[in-house]
C-alpha positions as CSV (number, residue, x, y, z in Angstrom):
1,L,24.1,39.4,57.5
2,K,23.6,41.3,60.3
3,T,20.2,41.6,62.1
4,S,20.0,45.3,63.2
5,S,17.3,45.2,65.8
6,S,17.9,42.6,68.4
7,K,15.6,43.8,70.8
8,E,12.9,43.7,68.1
9,S,13.3,40.3,67.2
10,Q,13.5,39.5,71.0
11,S,10.3,41.1,71.5
12,V,8.8,39.2,68.4
13,L,9.8,35.9,70.2
14,Q,8.4,36.9,73.8
15,H,5.1,38.0,72.4
16,N,4.7,34.3,70.4
17,I,6.1,32.5,73.6
18,N,3.3,34.2,75.7
19,C,1.0,33.2,73.3
20,S,2.1,29.8,73.1
21,I,0.7,29.3,76.7
22,M,-2.6,27.5,75.8
23,G,-4.2,24.4,75.6
24,P,-2.6,21.1,74.3
25,G,-4.7,21.1,71.3
26,E,-3.5,24.5,70.3
27,V,0.3,24.0,70.6
28,G,1.0,23.1,67.3
29,G,-0.8,26.3,65.9
30,S,1.2,28.7,68.4
31,A,4.3,26.9,67.7
32,A,3.9,27.3,63.8
33,L,3.1,30.8,64.8
34,L,6.2,31.4,66.3
35,V,8.7,30.0,63.9
36,F,6.5,31.8,61.1
37,S,6.7,35.1,62.5
38,F,10.6,35.2,63.6
39,A,11.4,34.2,59.8
40,Q,9.1,37.1,58.8
41,F,10.8,39.6,60.7
42,V,14.5,38.3,59.8
43,T,13.5,38.1,56.1
44,V,12.4,41.5,56.4
45,V,15.4,43.1,58.3
46,L,18.0,41.3,55.9
47,S,16.3,42.4,52.8
48,I,16.3,46.2,53.2
49,Q,19.8,46.1,53.0
50,D,21.0,46.6,49.2
51,C,24.4,45.7,48.7
52,Y,26.5,43.3,47.1
53,T,28.7,40.3,47.8
54,R,32.1,38.6,46.6
55,V,31.8,35.0,45.6
56,N,35.0,33.2,44.1
57,G,36.4,36.6,43.4
58,R,33.7,38.2,41.6
59,I,31.1,40.7,42.4
60,V,27.4,39.6,43.0
61,Y,24.9,42.1,43.1
62,E,20.9,41.7,42.7
63,G,19.4,44.6,44.2
64,T,17.5,47.5,42.4
65,N,19.6,50.4,42.6
66,N,19.3,52.2,39.2
67,V,21.3,55.5,39.8
68,T,25.0,56.2,39.3
69,D,26.9,57.6,41.9
70,F,26.6,60.9,40.6
71,G,22.8,60.8,40.1
72,K,22.3,60.0,36.4
73,P,19.8,57.2,35.6
74,C,21.0,54.3,34.4
75,Q,20.3,52.8,30.8
76,A,18.8,49.3,30.4
77,W,20.4,46.4,29.6
78,S,19.7,44.2,26.6
79,R,19.4,40.4,27.4
80,Q,19.2,37.3,25.0
81,D,15.7,36.5,26.7
82,G,14.1,39.7,25.7
83,E,13.7,40.9,29.3
84,T,15.5,44.3,30.3
85,H,15.9,46.3,33.3
86,N,18.3,49.2,34.2
87,Y,19.8,47.7,38.0
88,C,23.3,48.0,38.1
89,R,25.0,44.9,38.0
90,A,28.8,43.6,37.9
91,P,28.6,41.3,35.0
92,R,32.5,41.2,34.5
93,D,34.9,39.3,36.5
94,G,37.2,42.1,37.3
95,D,34.6,44.4,38.2
96,L,35.2,46.3,41.6
97,Q,32.0,47.5,41.9
98,P,28.2,47.6,40.6
99,W,28.1,49.7,37.4
100,C,25.8,50.7,34.6
101,F,25.8,52.7,31.4
102,V,24.8,56.1,31.1
103,R,24.1,58.6,28.1
104,A,26.5,61.0,28.2
105,D,25.3,64.8,27.3
106,T,27.0,64.0,24.0
107,G,24.9,61.2,23.2
108,N,27.4,58.4,23.9
109,L,27.2,55.6,26.3
110,I,29.7,55.7,29.2
111,Q,30.3,53.6,32.0
112,A,29.7,55.0,35.3
113,R,29.8,53.4,39.0
114,C,27.0,52.9,41.4
115,D,26.9,53.6,44.9
116,V,26.6,50.4,46.3
117,E,28.5,49.3,49.1
118,H,29.9,45.5,50.3
119,C,27.5,43.8,52.7
120,T,29.4,43.6,56.0
121,E,28.9,43.0,59.5
122,C,31.7,44.9,60.5
123,Y,32.2,49.0,60.8
124,T,35.9,48.9,62.3
125,I,39.0,48.3,60.0
126,T,40.4,45.8,62.2
127,G,37.1,43.8,62.7
128,S,37.0,44.2,66.4
129,D,33.4,44.5,66.3
130,Y,32.6,41.0,64.6
131,R,29.7,39.0,66.5
132,G,29.1,36.8,63.7
133,T,28.9,32.7,64.2
134,Q,32.1,31.7,61.5
135,S,34.0,28.9,63.5
136,K,36.9,28.0,60.9
137,P,39.5,30.1,59.5
138,S,38.7,29.5,56.0
139,V,35.1,29.5,54.3
140,N,35.7,26.4,52.7
141,E,33.7,23.4,53.5
142,S,36.5,21.0,53.1
143,S,38.5,22.5,55.2
144,T,38.8,20.1,58.7
145,E,40.6,22.9,60.7
146,E,38.4,24.8,63.2
147,C,38.5,27.4,66.0
148,V,38.9,26.5,69.8
149,S,36.6,27.6,72.5
150,W,38.2,31.0,73.7
151,A,37.7,29.6,77.3
152,D,40.5,26.9,76.9
153,E,43.5,28.3,78.8
154,S,46.2,25.9,77.9
155,G,49.1,26.3,76.4
156,G,50.0,30.1,77.9
157,K,47.5,31.4,75.3
158,R,47.2,35.4,75.7
159,F,43.6,35.7,75.2
160,N,40.9,33.9,76.7
161,T,37.7,34.7,78.8
162,K,40.3,34.5,81.7
163,T,42.6,37.4,80.7
164,H,39.7,39.2,78.9
165,P,36.5,38.8,80.5
166,E,35.2,42.2,79.2
167,E,32.3,42.1,76.6
168,K,33.6,44.7,74.8
169,S,36.2,41.8,72.9
170,G,33.2,39.8,72.5
171,L,35.0,36.5,73.9
172,G,33.0,33.7,75.6
173,D,32.5,30.2,75.9
174,H,32.4,29.7,72.2
175,R,34.7,28.9,69.3
176,Y,33.7,31.9,66.9
177,C,36.2,34.2,65.4
178,R,36.9,37.7,67.0
179,N,39.7,40.0,67.3
180,P,40.3,40.8,70.6
181,W,43.7,42.3,69.6
182,P,43.1,45.0,66.9
183,E,46.6,46.6,67.1
184,G,48.2,43.1,66.5
185,R,45.7,41.7,63.9
186,P,44.3,43.1,60.8
187,S,40.9,41.0,61.0
188,P,39.2,38.4,63.3
189,W,41.3,35.4,64.3
190,C,41.2,32.3,66.4
191,Y,43.3,29.9,68.1
192,T,43.0,26.2,66.4
193,G,45.1,24.4,69.0
194,S,46.6,24.3,72.5
195,T,49.2,26.9,71.6
196,P,49.7,30.6,71.1
197,A,51.3,30.0,67.9
198,S,47.9,27.9,66.7
199,H,46.3,31.3,65.9
200,R,44.6,31.8,62.5
201,Q,43.3,34.7,60.4
202,C,39.3,33.9,59.2
203,F,38.6,34.9,56.0
204,I,35.3,36.2,56.5
205,P,33.9,37.7,53.2
206,N,30.8,39.8,55.1
207,C,33.3,41.6,57.1
208,K,34.9,44.4,55.4
209,V,33.8,48.4,56.8
210,P,32.2,50.2,54.0
211,G,34.6,51.7,51.6
212,Y,37.2,48.6,52.1
213,L,36.8,46.9,49.0
214,G,39.1,43.9,50.3
215,C,42.6,42.4,50.0
216,I,43.6,41.7,46.5
217,R,46.5,39.0,46.1
218,D,49.3,40.4,43.3
219,S,49.6,38.8,40.2
220,D,53.0,38.2,38.0
221,T,51.2,40.7,35.6
222,P,50.4,44.1,36.6
223,L,46.3,44.3,38.0
224,W,46.0,47.9,38.2
225,N,45.8,50.7,36.0
226,V,48.1,52.9,38.4
227,V,47.8,56.5,38.0
228,R,50.0,58.1,40.9
229,S,51.9,56.1,43.2
230,E,53.9,57.5,46.6
231,T,55.8,56.2,49.3
232,Y,55.6,57.6,52.7
233,A,57.6,57.5,55.7
234,T,54.5,58.1,57.7
235,L,51.7,56.8,56.1
236,T,47.9,56.6,57.0
237,I,44.9,55.4,55.4
238,A,43.2,58.8,55.6
239,Q,46.3,60.4,53.9
240,C,46.1,58.1,50.9
241,L,42.7,58.4,50.6
242,T,43.1,62.3,50.5
243,Y,46.3,61.9,47.9
244,C,44.2,60.0,45.4
245,R,40.7,61.9,46.1
246,D,42.6,64.8,45.0
247,Y,43.9,63.3,41.6
248,G,40.6,62.4,40.7
249,T,40.8,58.5,41.3
250,Q,38.2,56.2,42.4
251,Y,40.4,53.8,44.2
252,A,43.4,53.9,46.8
253,G,45.7,50.8,47.1
254,F,48.1,50.1,49.9
255,R,51.3,47.7,49.8
256,N,54.1,47.2,52.0
257,G,52.6,49.4,54.8
258,N,54.3,52.6,53.2
259,Q,53.4,52.5,49.3
260,C,50.3,54.4,48.2
261,I,48.8,54.0,44.6
262,C,46.3,55.6,43.0
263,V,44.2,53.0,40.8
264,A,41.7,54.2,38.1
265,G,40.8,50.4,37.7
266,P,42.0,47.0,36.8
267,R,43.7,46.6,33.6
268,D,41.8,43.6,32.5
269,V,37.9,43.5,33.6
270,F,37.5,40.1,32.3
271,R,40.3,38.7,34.9
272,S,39.1,37.6,38.1
273,L,40.5,39.1,41.5
274,P,41.0,36.6,44.2
275,E,41.2,37.7,47.8
276,A,43.9,37.0,50.0
277,T,44.6,37.4,54.2
278,D,48.3,38.6,54.1
279,C,47.2,42.4,53.9
280,N,48.8,42.4,57.7
281,K,51.4,45.3,57.2
282,K,51.0,47.9,59.9
283,C,50.7,51.6,58.2
284,A,53.9,53.3,58.6
285,G,52.2,56.4,60.2
286,D,49.7,54.7,62.4
287,S,50.2,51.1,64.1
288,R,46.2,50.7,64.7
289,H,45.8,50.1,61.2
290,F,47.1,47.9,58.3
291,C,48.4,49.2,54.7
292,G,48.8,46.1,52.4
293,G,50.7,43.1,52.6
294,T,53.9,42.1,50.4
295,N,52.6,40.5,47.9
296,S,49.0,41.7,48.1
297,T,47.1,45.3,47.5
298,A,44.7,46.4,50.4
299,L,41.9,48.4,47.8
300,F,39.7,51.3,49.3
301,D,36.8,53.4,47.8
302,T,38.4,57.0,48.0
303,R,35.0,58.3,49.0
304,M,35.7,56.8,52.8
305,G,36.1,59.4,55.1
306,Q,35.3,62.5,52.6
307,C,34.3,65.5,53.7
308,G,30.9,66.3,52.4
309,G,29.5,65.4,48.8
310,W,26.5,63.7,47.0
311,R,25.1,60.4,48.1
312,Y,22.5,58.6,45.9
313,G,21.1,55.3,46.2
314,I,19.2,53.0,48.2
315,Y,21.7,51.9,51.0
316,G,25.1,53.6,52.2
317,T,27.4,54.5,54.8
318,I,28.8,58.0,55.6
319,H,32.2,58.0,57.4
320,S,33.6,61.3,59.4
321,P,36.1,63.3,57.8
322,N,39.5,61.8,58.1
323,F,38.2,58.2,58.8
324,P,39.6,55.8,60.0
325,S,41.6,58.5,61.7
326,D,40.1,61.0,64.3
327,Y,38.3,63.6,62.7
328,P,40.2,67.0,62.5
329,N,39.3,70.0,64.5
330,N,37.8,73.0,63.0
331,E,35.7,71.3,60.1
332,I,32.6,71.7,58.6
333,C,31.0,69.1,56.4
334,S,27.6,68.8,54.4
335,W,26.4,65.4,52.7
336,S,23.4,65.7,50.2
337,I,21.5,62.3,50.7
338,M,18.6,61.5,47.9
339,G,16.7,58.1,47.7
340,P,14.2,57.2,45.0
341,E,11.1,58.5,44.5
342,N,7.9,57.9,47.0
343,H,10.8,56.6,49.7
344,V,11.6,58.0,53.1
345,L,15.2,58.0,54.6
346,R,16.0,56.5,57.7
347,L,19.1,57.2,59.7
348,H,21.0,55.3,62.4
349,F,24.8,55.0,63.7
350,E,26.6,52.1,63.4
351,R,29.6,53.9,65.0
352,Y,29.4,57.2,67.3
353,N,32.4,58.4,69.1
354,I,31.8,62.1,69.8
355,S,33.0,63.1,73.1
356,D,33.1,67.1,72.6
357,S,29.9,68.3,73.4
358,E,30.3,71.3,71.1
359,D,30.8,69.0,68.2
360,Y,28.0,67.5,66.4
361,V,26.0,65.7,63.7
362,A,22.6,67.2,62.4
363,V,20.3,66.4,59.7
364,W,18.2,69.2,57.6
365,E,14.5,67.9,56.9
366,N,13.5,69.5,53.1
367,S,9.8,68.7,54.1
368,T,9.9,70.3,57.7
369,R,12.7,73.0,56.9
370,R,14.1,72.1,60.5
371,R,17.3,71.1,61.9
372,V,17.7,67.9,64.1
373,F,20.7,67.1,66.4
374,L,21.4,63.1,65.7
375,D,23.1,61.1,68.3
376,P,22.4,57.3,69.4
377,S,19.9,58.1,71.6
378,N,17.6,59.3,68.9
379,T,18.5,57.5,66.0
380,K,18.8,53.7,68.3
381,E,15.5,52.5,66.2
382,G,16.4,54.8,63.0
383,Y,15.8,58.4,62.7
384,V,13.2,59.2,60.0
385,V,13.3,61.7,57.6
386,N,10.1,62.1,56.1
387,S,11.2,62.9,52.4
388,N,13.4,60.9,50.0
389,Q,16.0,63.9,50.4
390,A,17.9,65.4,53.4
391,G,21.1,67.2,54.2
392,L,23.5,65.5,56.6
393,H,25.9,68.0,58.4
394,F,28.9,67.7,60.7
395,V,30.7,70.3,62.8
396,S,33.7,70.4,65.1
397,D,35.6,73.1,67.3
398,S,39.0,73.5,67.9
399,A,39.2,71.9,71.6
400,K,39.8,68.3,71.0
401,N,38.3,65.8,68.4
402,G,37.9,61.9,68.6
403,P,37.3,58.7,66.2
404,G,34.1,60.2,64.8
405,F,31.4,58.2,63.5
406,S,29.8,55.7,60.8
407,L,26.0,56.5,59.8
408,V,23.9,54.4,57.8
409,F,20.9,55.8,55.3
410,E,18.5,53.7,54.1
411,A,15.9,54.6,51.6
412,V,12.8,52.6,52.4
413,K,8.9,52.6,51.7
414,K,6.3,53.5,54.5
415,C,3.4,51.3,55.1
416,P,0.1,53.4,55.8
417,K,-2.1,52.4,58.6
418,P,-3.9,49.1,57.7
419,D,-7.8,49.8,57.1
420,I,-9.7,47.4,58.8
421,P,-13.4,47.4,59.2
422,N,-14.3,47.6,62.9
423,G,-10.7,47.8,63.8
424,A,-7.5,50.1,64.1
425,A,-3.8,49.7,64.4
426,D,-1.4,51.2,67.2
427,G,-0.1,53.9,64.6
428,D,-0.4,55.8,61.5
429,A,2.4,54.9,59.6
430,F,5.0,52.2,59.7
431,L,8.6,51.2,58.7
432,P,9.6,48.2,57.2
433,G,10.7,45.3,60.0
434,Q,8.1,47.5,62.0
435,F,4.8,45.6,63.6
436,A,1.7,47.0,63.6
437,N,-0.7,46.2,66.8
438,I,-4.2,45.4,65.7
439,E,-7.4,46.0,68.3
440,C,-10.8,45.7,67.4
441,A,-13.6,47.6,68.6
442,P,-15.8,46.7,71.3
443,G,-18.1,43.8,70.4
444,F,-15.7,42.5,67.8
445,R,-12.9,39.9,68.0
446,V,-9.5,39.6,66.0
447,L,-9.6,36.9,63.0
448,G,-6.1,36.2,62.1
449,P,-2.6,37.0,63.6
450,R,-2.6,40.8,66.2
451,R,0.6,41.7,64.8
452,V,1.4,42.3,61.1
453,I,4.7,43.1,59.9
454,C,5.4,46.1,57.4
455,E,7.2,44.3,54.2
456,T,9.8,46.2,52.3
457,D,7.7,46.9,49.4
458,G,5.5,49.4,51.9
459,T,2.5,46.9,52.6
460,F,0.9,44.6,54.9
461,R,0.4,40.8,54.2
462,K,-2.2,38.9,55.7
463,L,-4.3,41.6,57.6
464,P,-6.6,40.2,60.1
465,E,-10.3,41.0,60.3
466,C,-12.4,42.1,63.1
467,L,-15.8,39.9,63.4
468,S,-18.6,40.6,65.7
469,E,-18.3,38.7,68.9
470,N,-21.8,37.2,68.4
471,A,-20.6,35.6,65.0
472,T,-19.0,32.3,66.6
473,F,-21.5,30.0,64.9
474,P,-22.3,31.4,61.3
475,T,-25.5,33.1,60.2
476,P,-27.9,30.8,58.7
477,I,-27.4,29.9,55.3
478,A,-29.7,31.9,52.8
479,F,-32.8,30.3,54.0
480,N,-35.9,30.0,51.8
481,T,-38.9,27.9,51.8
482,S,-37.7,25.5,48.9
483,N,-34.4,24.6,50.9
484,A,-32.4,25.6,53.6
485,T,-31.7,24.6,57.4
486,D,-29.3,26.5,59.6
487,V,-26.0,24.7,60.8
488,S,-23.6,25.2,63.4
489,V,-20.0,25.1,63.1
490,S,-17.2,23.4,65.1
491,S,-13.4,23.5,64.1
492,T,-11.1,20.9,65.0
493,K,-8.2,23.4,64.1
494,S,-6.4,25.3,66.8
495,P,-7.5,28.9,67.2
496,H,-4.1,30.1,65.7
497,S,-4.8,29.1,62.3
498,S,-6.0,31.4,59.5
499,T,-6.7,31.0,55.9
500,R,-5.8,34.4,54.7
501,G,-2.8,34.6,52.4
502,S,-2.9,30.9,50.3
503,K,0.8,31.6,49.6
504,A,2.0,31.5,52.8
505,P,3.2,28.0,53.7
506,S,0.9,25.8,55.6
507,T,1.7,24.9,59.3
508,S,-1.4,22.8,59.9
509,T,-4.6,21.4,58.4
510,G,-8.0,21.0,59.8
511,D,-11.5,20.0,58.9
512,L,-14.2,22.4,59.5
513,R,-17.2,20.3,60.2
514,I,-20.8,21.6,60.3
515,T,-23.1,19.8,62.4
516,T,-26.9,19.7,62.7
517,P,-28.1,20.9,66.3
518,S,-30.2,18.1,68.1
519,R,-33.7,18.3,68.0
520,A,-36.6,16.0,69.0
521,P,-37.1,12.4,68.1
522,V,-39.5,12.2,64.8
523,P,-42.6,10.2,65.4
524,P,-42.6,7.1,63.5
525,S,-45.8,7.9,61.6
526,R,-43.8,11.0,60.2
527,Q,-40.1,9.6,59.6
528,R,-40.6,8.6,55.8
529,T,-42.3,12.0,55.0
530,Q,-39.7,14.1,57.4
531,A,-36.8,12.0,55.8
532,S,-37.5,12.9,52.5
533,A,-38.2,16.6,53.2
534,L,-35.0,16.7,54.7
535,A,-33.0,15.0,52.3
536,K,-34.0,17.9,50.0
537,T,-33.5,20.6,52.4
538,T,-30.6,20.0,54.8
539,R,-26.8,20.7,54.2
540,T,-25.0,19.3,57.1
541,T,-21.3,18.6,56.3
542,A,-18.5,20.5,54.5
543,T,-15.0,19.5,54.6
544,T,-12.3,22.1,53.1
545,T,-8.8,21.7,52.2
546,E,-7.9,24.9,52.4
547,P,-4.4,25.7,53.3
548,V,-4.0,27.7,56.6
549,T,-1.4,29.8,58.0
550,A,-0.7,30.7,61.9
551,S,-2.2,33.3,64.1
552,S,-6.2,32.6,63.6
553,V,-9.4,32.1,65.5
554,G,-10.5,28.8,64.9
555,N,-14.3,29.3,65.9
556,R,-15.9,31.5,63.5
557,P,-18.4,31.8,60.4
558,F,-17.6,30.5,57.2
559,S,-15.7,32.8,55.0
560,T,-16.8,33.3,51.4
561,K,-13.1,32.1,50.1
562,E,-14.0,28.7,52.6
563,K,-17.5,28.3,50.8
564,N,-15.8,28.5,47.2
565,H,-13.6,25.6,48.3
566,A,-16.1,23.2,49.9
567,T,-15.8,20.0,48.4
568,K,-17.9,17.5,49.8
569,L,-21.6,18.2,50.6
570,M,-24.0,15.4,52.0
571,S,-27.0,14.9,54.0
572,T,-26.8,13.6,57.4
573,E,-28.8,13.6,61.0
574,S,-27.2,14.2,64.4
575,P,-27.6,11.2,66.6
576,K,-30.4,11.3,69.4
577,G,-29.7,13.7,72.3
578,S,-26.6,15.3,70.4
579,K,-25.3,18.5,71.8
580,P,-23.7,21.5,69.9
581,D,-20.2,21.4,70.3
582,S,-18.7,23.2,73.5
583,S,-16.0,25.3,71.6
584,S,-18.5,26.7,68.7
585,G,-20.2,29.4,70.9
586,T,-22.6,30.0,73.9
587,S,-26.0,28.3,74.5
588,R,-28.2,31.3,73.3
589,T,-26.4,31.1,70.0
590,A,-27.1,27.2,69.8
591,E,-30.7,27.8,71.1
592,A,-31.7,30.3,68.5
593,T,-29.9,28.1,65.7
594,S,-32.2,25.1,66.7
595,S,-35.0,27.3,67.1
596,A,-34.6,28.0,63.1
597,V,-33.9,24.5,62.1
598,L,-37.2,23.6,63.4
599,I,-39.3,26.5,62.0
600,G,-38.1,25.2,58.9
601,V,-38.9,21.8,59.2
602,V,-42.4,22.9,59.8
603,V,-42.6,25.0,57.0
604,S,-41.4,22.1,54.7
605,I,-43.9,19.7,56.3
606,V,-46.7,22.4,55.5
607,L,-45.8,23.0,52.1
608,I,-45.8,19.3,51.2
609,L,-49.3,18.8,53.0
610,V,-50.3,21.7,50.7
611,I,-48.9,20.4,47.9
612,S,-50.3,17.0,48.3
613,L,-53.8,18.4,48.6
614,L,-53.7,20.3,45.4
615,I,-52.8,17.3,44.0
616,Y,-55.5,15.2,45.3
617,I,-57.9,17.9,44.1
618,T,-56.6,17.8,40.5
619,C,-57.0,14.3,39.9
620,A,-60.6,14.2,41.3
621,V,-61.6,16.7,38.9
622,L,-60.2,14.8,36.0
623,A,-61.6,11.7,36.7
624,A,-65.0,13.2,37.4
625,R,-64.7,14.7,33.5
626,R,-63.4,11.7,32.1
627,A,-66.6,9.6,33.8
628,R,-69.3,12.1,32.7
629,Q,-68.0,12.3,29.4
630,A,-68.1,8.4,29.0
631,S,-71.8,8.0,30.2
632,F,-72.7,10.7,27.5
633,E,-71.4,9.4,24.7
634,N,-73.5,6.1,25.0
635,G,-76.9,6.8,23.1
636,Q,-76.4,10.7,23.2
637,D,-75.9,12.9,20.2
638,Q,-73.8,16.1,20.0
639,Y,-76.3,18.5,21.2
640,Q,-76.8,16.5,24.4
641,A,-73.5,16.2,25.5
642,E,-72.4,19.9,24.8
643,S,-76.0,20.4,27.3
644,A,-74.2,18.1,29.8
645,D,-70.8,20.1,30.0
646,P,-71.3,22.5,32.5
647,E,-68.5,25.2,30.5
648,V,-70.8,25.4,27.6
649,N,-73.1,28.7,28.2
650,V,-75.5,28.4,25.1
651,P,-79.2,29.8,25.2
652,L,-82.0,27.7,24.8
653,K,-83.4,29.3,22.0
654,D,-80.6,28.2,19.5
655,F,-81.5,24.5,20.0
656,G,-84.9,25.0,18.5
657,E,-87.4,22.0,18.9
658,D,-84.5,19.8,20.3
659,S,-84.7,21.6,23.8
660,N,-87.2,19.5,24.8
661,T,-85.0,16.6,24.7
662,I,-82.4,17.7,27.1
663,D,-85.4,18.8,29.8
664,E,-86.0,14.9,29.3
665,D,-82.4,14.1,29.9
666,V,-81.7,15.8,33.3
667,G,-83.0,13.3,35.5
668,D,-80.3,10.9,33.9
669,K,-77.8,13.4,34.2
670,E,-78.3,13.9,38.0
671,A,-78.1,10.1,38.7
672,T,-74.9,9.7,37.0
673,Q,-73.4,12.7,38.9
674,G,-74.6,11.3,42.0
675,E,-72.7,8.1,41.2
676,L,-69.8,10.0,40.6
């Protein structure tokens, strides 16, 4: 398919090449970034085209258009697997375009055509603007016939880089199909040998001007439901299209260069329609174009070259009136374009040749109630109508005319300005395929890609983050008196790797290591106690297998996602004299981290000493009680034992006459306590 923004892709490549000028350890990450960003861009640009292709004579469409060419919503298809949708489709071999069922005013279901075009790289009838890379006359892989270089001048070839050096012909030192002779060839071609007679027509499925459905080989049995037919001595394509349009048919066919047939559709919709390459009969009234062949029919959509009308769809082309002939004088045409809700319209010219300054193309924006004149200068990157509806107008005067224009409209979703804390993008809204450049506020650095692309669904993926420049090391892990020791982070990954977007393909893997900052050697007398304490309070190593993507910064704190994916925690101690990783931050941050670690160690030791003292006192009290009880049980009665217990507080008068006995034993009690 055709990438319509080559300069944009070049800027992406240049940006990533500039980013790749870095250290040896970062080459892998930057190379992955270049490939990933370019693939992302190409995917987005190509996926904007909502069009169908023809494979083995059958229409293939998997888009999301669900409105007919007159604006009626499609009814849902019923499928055997239980899933339903109402998108336009071409389920039969003989379908000429995607279609769907709609509910008529009478309540009956009727078949209706959808406004979906053939995917194309060409916007001329003869394919003279083809710049693709097909280098074989046939797309059949089993074919061994290949094109030779256009730089080959042998055999008296008429067309080569020497005789046609101008760029407009597309010739060069390559073997790709081209059509430098549109007046003599109906489609791109090439030489396959060393003689002029070795020229071959190239069958390129995606080189059909919008509105041209293809060259269909005739059969022994009639293929078409013909409504009208006419033979003209001066037949042109525009003349036949107008003739069939006036009779209300959807298709117009050409045969033998002079015959026009108005077709309602194929006779048998379940019969495939194989394409051919022999529609090479020049039109009787215009030798610049070709009108079918002897045994084949060139089929066109009658909306091509129509002056005005309604266009409903996601992607389509509007040609100037009377296309492919020159537009007429004193013509006024108006088209109403309507896309799906929550979309905006983007317009750009694929072909523009209006030489008269008084002739113009303009768009009327319903949202702003203003008219804007369009030309290639203001539609180069696509003119955006901030609504899903617009009116297109073409006006010509009586002075002179020209080939006209081919304008493409697209219904796209805009991406809103990304919301990034402490950061901002360089615009308020973006279209699919456009890039947003992210800048962080002063004091913050970008974590992730600085350029993000707007996707076709109107969203950004893999948005970066803005982190403080002082957050190279992680902040201390929830530190308390029972377990915590701050750690520093050093990464072995390229700084252009990111863990955002687990669905993105991983381009490199790396381990994030956490190492304990160096500290003074532990005295031998404290090694055993401190090692025991550190075993409970230090987390020093974490290894993550989190997949990474391109365009990120390696030196940063752990994110919540990385913490959840930590798979290994163990205790370890840095060797004597170890230093923090030079890539992990400034010396100020390293000193602060080391101080926090030392404070944690001191607090832990103090806690251990306090706990040990409490245990010692508790054991002493328990031992005293047991010894006291054993001494009083020998020869003492119950009253003496109770009076010896300091916790018993009974008045002496309650003991009566035995109170004197207690006084006599005071000396023995004091002696026992002294021994304890």
